[in-house]
N, C-alpha and C positions, 0 to 999 in steps of 0.2 A: 501653778501655771507653768513654771519652767520645767517641772517634772513631766508634764504632758508633751512638751516639745522634745525633750531629750529622749523620752521613751519611744517616740515615733521615728527617730532617726535610725537608719540601718546600721547594724553592728558589723565589725570586720569578721570575716569567716575564719574560724580557727582551723588550723591544718588537721587537727584530730577529728573535728566534726566533718570535714571534707572527706577524710579517709574513711570514716564510719559510713558516710553517705555512699561512697563508691563501693564499699564492701557489702552494702545492703542491696545492691542491684542483683537480681536473680541471674544465675549463671547462664540461663538460656538466652537472656538479652545480650550478655557479653559475647556468647558464642555466635549469635546471629549477626551482631555488629562486626565481629572478626571475620566471619565468612563473607559478608558483603564487602568489607574492606579488601579482603584477599581477591575477591572476584573483580573488584574495580581496578586493582593493580594489574592483575594478570589479563583480564578480558574486559575492557571498559564497556563494550557493547552489551555484555551480559546484564549490566545494571541499568539498561535503558528502561524507560517507563513501560514500553510495550511488552518487553519480556518479563518485567516484574509483575505486570498485571496477569500475564499468562501463568506465571508461577503461583500467584495468589489464587487464580481460578482453579488450578489443578489441586491446590492444597486445601481449598475450602471444604470439600466433602469430608476429608479426613479430620479437619478441625471440628466440624459439626458432629462427627461420630465421637470424637474425643470428649466433647462437651456432654453429649448424651450418655456416654459410658461413665463419665465422672459423676453425673447426676444419679445414675443407678447405684454406683458405689457409695455415694453419699448417704443413701437410704439403706445401706447394708445389703445390697442385692447385687446380682451379676446378670448381665444380659448377654447370652451367648449368640444371639442372632446378629450381632453387629458385623461379623465377618461377611455374612451374606449380603447385608445392606451395602457395605463398602464395595463388595464385588459388583453388585448390580449398578450402583451409581457410577463406579469407575468405567464399567462397560458402556453404559449409556453415554457418558461424556466423551469417551475416546473412540467409539465405534462409528460415529458420523450420523447417528440417528437424529440427533439435534443439530441443527445448522447454526453455527455462530459466524458472525461477520469476520472476515479476514482482515487483520490489521497490518500484516507485513506486505 
């Protein structure tokens, strides 16, 4: 009975396990956090929710294309039409064909 109680208590975090955990974080996450911190220090308005949503909206087509291309590469193939798709989506989003509400 006493073993059940002592096993459920949290253990102290060992410094080596904390360092191993920090080193296991992908470098892309570290770079993104560093860029956001730099932007917050130099231009705090750049990290406002409105501008972050705008950045995400502009990056979403590229993220979808990357996911699709990685799926093609996963099955040992290569899709060369992705450049045209990215060009078409970017043109449609930036040309004003689609009307988005203005937040600013």
